[in-house]
N, C-alpha and C positions, 0 to 999 in steps of 0.2 A: 840298936834296939830291936829286939824280936817282935813280930806281930802275931797276934793270936791267930790260929788257922780258921778258915771258913767251916762252920760246923754245918754238915750236910746229913739230911735224912733221905735214905733211899728207899722208894716205894714201888714196888712191881710184883705182879704175881708169879713171875718167873724167877725161882732162885738163882738160875745160870745169869740171868740179866744183872741181878743185884751183886752176884760174885764177882762179875766181870768188872763192873764199876768200882766195887770195894778194892778190888786188886789194883786196879788203875790208880786209884786215889792214894793207896798205901805208900806209893813211892813219890807222893806229892806233897811237900812239907807245909804247903799252905792251905791244903784241904784235909779234913778230917771226918771221917764217916762216924757219926755218933750212934745211928740206929738204923734198923732196916724193917719194913713193914711189907705184908703180902696183899693187904686189902685196904679198902678206902677207911674202914672203920679203926683198923689199926693204925693207919696213918694220921687220924685225927688224935687218937690217943696218945700216940709217941710225939707228935709235934707239941701237944699241950705239956707232956712231961720232960721233954728233952730240951725244947726251946732252940730248935736248931735254926741257922741263918738263912739255909736254903733247903727247899724240900724238892727232891727229884721225882716227880709223881707220874705213873703210868695212867693212861686214861682207861682202859679196859680191863676191870678186875671183878671178880664174884662180890656180890652183895653191892654194898657203897662204891660207885664207879669214881674215877679220878675227878671229874667235874663237881661232882658234890662235895668231895673231900676237899678241893681246892676252895669251893667257896666258904667251907666251915674253916678251914686252917688259916684262910688270909683275912677272916673277920675281926675286928678289932685292933686297937694300937698295939704296935711292937710285933705284929704277926710276921712270920717268916716269908720269904719270897718263894713262889713256887714255879718250878721250871717244869713244864709238862713234856713228858715223853711220849712220842708219837710215831706213827707209821703212816704211810699214803693210805692205807685201807681205813685209818682213824678219821679221814677228811671230816665226816659229818659231826664230830665231837669239838672241831678245834675252835669254832666261832664261839660256842658254849663255854668252853674253858676260858677264852678270853673274857668273856662278860663276868665269870665267876671269880676273876681275880688273878688270873696266871700272868706272871711276868714275861712269858717266853715260851719257846719251844724247842725241844731236841728231835731230831729225827733218829731212829735207832741206828741207822747205818751211817752216821756222821763219823768223821775221823775222831780218834780218841783226844787228841789235842783240842778239837774244836769243842768237845764236849765239856772239857776242863775249862776252856776259855769262857764257854757259856756259863757255867756256874759262877765265875768269877764276875761276868759282867753283871749278873742280875743280884749278886750280893752286894755289889758296888751301888746299887740303886737304879740302875739302867734297866732296859727291857732289851729283848733279843728274840728274833723269831728266825729260824734255820733258813739259809738260803734255800731257794725253791719252794718253800713253803709261804713265805710272805705274800707275794702277789697272788698266786693262783688260789689260796685258801681265802685270803681275806676278800678278795673281789668275788668268790663264788658265794661266801656266805653273807657278804653285804648286800648282794641281789636278791636274797631271800626275804620275804616279808618279816618284819620284826616288830614288836611293840613300839610305839611312839615313845622316845625318850621322855622323861619327866621333865617339867619346865625347868627346873634346876640344872639339868644337863644341856640346856640348849645353848644357842649362841649369843644370847642377849648380853651386851657389854663387851662383846669382842670387837675390838678395832678391825679395820680394813687391813691393816698391815698384819696384825695377829691371824686373820683369816687366811692370808697369803701363806703365813708360815705354817697354819695348821694344815692347809692343802698340800704343802710340800712334806710335812712329817707324815701325812696320809699315804704319800707316794713313797714313803720308804726312805727319805733323804737323811742324813745326819745333819748336826747343827752346822758343821763345815760346809757340806754341799749346799745346805740352805743359804747360808752367808755368801756364797760366792754366786748363787742364782739371784739372789736379790740385792747384791752389790752392798753388803752391809758386813761389819765385822762379825767374827765368830762369837765374841763377847754379846754382841747386839741380839744376835740370833738366840743364842743360850738364854738371854733374859726374856725375849718373847715366848720362848717355850715355856720358861718357869712360870710367867704370868698366865699362859694357857692352862697349865696345870692347876694353878690357884682358881681362876675364873670357871673352868669347867669341872673343877672337883676330881679330877684325874688322878689316879694313883701313880700312873707311870706313863710311858711313851706309847704303849701298846693300846692304853685305853684312848689316847688322843688318835690312833689310827682309827680305831672303830667309830670315834665321833665324828672324825672327817669323811669317812663313809656314810654314816647316817646322816649326815647333814648335807650329802650331795656335793660336798667339795670335790670329790675325787670321782670321775666318770668310770 
């Protein structure tokens, strides 16, 4: 049985970047570019019109930037996943994009195969942050003063074991690595993570990482 390709909306104010990604995906049967946008405003309109599975979103664009566009695009049920396209010069934007609902980050100089893999990962409902971005950026932005999370996002009701799991998620460990560290099965680790999603009203693993830092679980 054939599987429908992942529908991708490309958003970048540089036509050459969009063209490069479009050509890359043209020879990839499981990915389909359904539209392109050059501004955040266009991205919001096209996301509503085309209902893509994944939006590859640039950060710096004229008018509405990628952070605000991400916040709007990811609002509501059935929203597409957003994969933010960034460079190390965009560091100051990344934590804001995480808070806005982005499911992960691509660095513009990543290998092409890694970009394709990242799109597949977020389309499957997981989260991904490019190697080299995870530790440095999240630590940097978590150290900055941020508004206190609302009570519903606190850790009330989280068990001691779930706190341990959340701490390891915050350090970037996978379910398998968490299982090995805590001497539990991979299925049990996955179940703990699922309960954390529910208890903390987190959209995905990226938001769990943010909460771990905000709660002081990760030094």
